[in-house]
C-alpha angles and dihedrals in degrees: 000000000000091000091053093049092050092046092049091050092051092049092049092050091049094048090047092056110109130183127205108238139170123263131178114263092196140009112283124196121225110273095029115136107235117242129189089258092059091062136063133170132244134177113239140155093257141174127219093273093086133070116257118223088245087071094055093109091052091049099046108089094027121118122247103243092199134018110283126208126223112258095021120127113252116243122199091237092059094069132053147105099299134048116239098189134135090031120234110284096025133088134188120241124192116211131192102227116194123223108288093019093106137021111280091234096050107150140183114279097031117132108235143179115222113209133180112261121243117289114254121257109288094009121125116243106244119245126222096222092263095077094257127120120275130304123323123249119281113225120214149128126269111244098171145007122195119200111237114261092230139013112284094014123126118265120222114239117187115206130189108224138167107279091241091060096043096092092046091051093047091051097054113120114228092352120217122205121210125185114235131198112280092245133038139044101266114146126197 
């Protein structure tokens, strides 16, 4: 019983140990030079894969190597001299998505399918050369969503896609964006 009590006490002390670490106070695009205002501190039960507050001076002035999301813990590998985004083999495509062409709560990080919008009244549906209807969906991850400047205007949705599909995505007429499950290869 004494061994159990000592073991429980050691576990409770270890679980209660919190470290003050850096988190992002706002979204930061890849390539952005980090400023004090981009960072805040929180106390968490953390491992060595996060940046402690004591390293703030070393982090300020470094570039974000990848896009960083507000509220996320900062990792040492996310900052440095060079930008690693988009990764090799991928490109970002910005699409003007009309009202109703994407979920209203679309957010960064969501896995999506980008499809051509409906053909206008009286228009022929384009063929892909194989006798099938228009281009297939392009699968990607949302890296940015800009709110429309006015009511009814298109909003700009930026999607990270495989480089081979970038041209196809950019050429879609009246693109529609659908959210897909986080895992898998399902296409709309």
